[in-house]
Structures are given as structure tokens and as C-alpha cells.
Phi, psi and omega in degrees: 000323183291319175292329175291320182297318183289332181288322177300315178292326178289327179292318183288334189292136179284145182294154182228171171213162179268139183216151180271121181288123183296338185272306186265348186065011171274152180280130182228159182258122185252152172282136172289162177266151187278170176308144184086356177231177178216170182276102181282324177215125174297156178290161174230184178295334183251355186218142178292158171302139183251120184247140171231156181296155172292142178286172178305141177065023173228158184209165159221124190273331192235169165301138193204166171235038178286147178270358174205151181282156183277152179280140175290096188256011175260130181237142182278135181262198185288143179067013178251163172232157180277122178252346179213117180286155178288128180216187184293338185247353187217142166295160172295144179232138182233157169213164178300138176295174183297131180103350187227159175226156180280127177216114180058034177072014178243152175265114182253140177300139174305139171296145176266131173286136184285164180308139183092358176215161184215172185291107179287324175217113188303152172300148176234178179298348186243343177229152178280168175296141175246116189267155172210154177295146184296132173292170175307134177088000176231163186204160177214112190266359177206168180289133177195176180258011184266160178289173175288148182262141177288147173296141178288153180258106184296318187296325173297338179256012178073023183244183182246138177290125183261308183228123178290135177293152171229194178290351176257346177210162180290163163292131184253130180260167172208148173251010182295134178246101181305155185077021181284162173262189187229032189271334184235176180299318179303314181300317184295323175295327181288317179307310182301321176295316175296317175311305178296321179295323178294317175303309181301318185297311184298302182310322188257017167294154181285064184275135177304144182306315178309306182292322180294319179298320183294321181291323178293319182296319183297312185279334178271341185064039188259155180302155183289333184273119184227158177300148178284082181262162179283168177302316182296317177296322177291314174305318177297315186293324187281324183296318181294325181290315186285333176290322178292317181304315183304317183297332183262325188225110185291347184270009188299325184290322176299317181293327182290317185294317174303314184296324184292324180289321183293322183279357184061039170261065182301312179301325174288320176305308180303314177298323178290320178297315177292312186298322181261004178055050178270000000 
């Protein structure tokens, strides 16, 4: 009990400092000033320490025996935001704005995780993004600072899986029923779904990159010399092109079948004809 009492008294006691009395020349024990104030007059044998508040733009953060407050000397730089205003007890504090982190006193943009990977730990104002490969059942189709997204479940939507997802793209579903007619508005919508399903099915086949590029060149009527893209990047770009072309040209699926024949992808052409009853 005695030790506890002494500990409590020590916690409650104000900090002190030693000072030389200007009149007597003797050393005296003075009370320190609390945060937000400074020593206007040191104590003497007959008088306690006189503390006064810090002026504007100045501060003291701790108990002290300073004769003047410290100046708020921190100023936010480029790509920084103020997270603590200058006040009587704190200096101004800054940190990197959203999307950036601190490195060697500079704010650097968070790294993006490449396609096929996602953020295992999002970036903070103090750390860069930490990436990891997308696990089974998840994907990321472009560079981003987001985590991998789960593959959609076609059965839950009452649809059929057309293309199984991988770490680069989502599972693609279809509600297309091959062998459909063209007599109603509903059939026209189904035709569109079947056309999209066929595009997806072809684009995401395991086609050698060289032949995939050739297929792309024929349908896009683009020059033979192209940028050195990965298979996943070519597939995403090619799918976007064919989907857009489908909206403008109803014959795109026929052109796609013709191009498969030209590139000598006969086995894939047969798969498509059998799957979609063409």
C-alpha cells in the first residue's frame, strides 16, 4: 500500500527543475510549466514559477522550463495534407495525400498491382501497396491498387458458364440457347447474347500469341507490327474491339469464323460451330 501511495503521489506531482536564485545565488527547485505555456519568470526562494500561454503559431508539447515557445515550423509540401493544425500544444503535422506514401521525405504514388494480381495490403500514407497473385477463384484484369475480385457464379444467375475465369479475367456466363429463331424481340436479344458468348468463347481460347495477334490484325485491319503485349492484354483489347464492332455490325460473328479459317485455327472453328450449332 505504501508503494502504491508513493507511485500515485509521483504521478500527481508536477515536474520540477533546478534554478539558481538571482538574488541569493542559491539553487532552488522550480515547478515546470504545463504544455501550451512557457516560463515567463523563473521561480525564486519566495515566488513560484510564472507561466504564460504560447502566442499564436507557437507551441510547447510537454511540461517544460523553456523561456519561449517553439515556432510551428512544419509546412505541408507537394502531395501532402495537414492532419494536425498548429496550436498551443502541437506543431503542425502533415502526411501524404490519398493514393501516395512517404519515401525519403517525398510523397510517391502507390504502386499498381499488374493484371493477375491484386492488393494484399492497400497502400497507406506511410507504406506502398503490397501485391500478391490472385488466388484460385479470383481475378484482376487490369493494373490497379484494388484487391482481386471473386469470379461470378453463373448458376446463381440462372445462366451457363461460357468461359471459366482465371486470374486475369472473370468467369463469363451466357443465357444463349443455340439453334434459336429470329421471330420475336426476345429472340433478337438472345441473338445478341449468343453473339457475345461466341466472341468470348473464341477470344479466351488457348490460342498461341502469334496466331492471336494475326486474328486480331485481320479483324481490326491493323498493321502487322504491334506492341509487345501479353496474351491477357491482347485478349482484353481484342474482346473490347469485337464487342464494340458487334454493336455496329451484325456480321461480326461470320467474320470471326472466316478469320479462324484464314489463320488455320480449324479445331477452334469446329468447337464454335458445334457449341453454338452454326
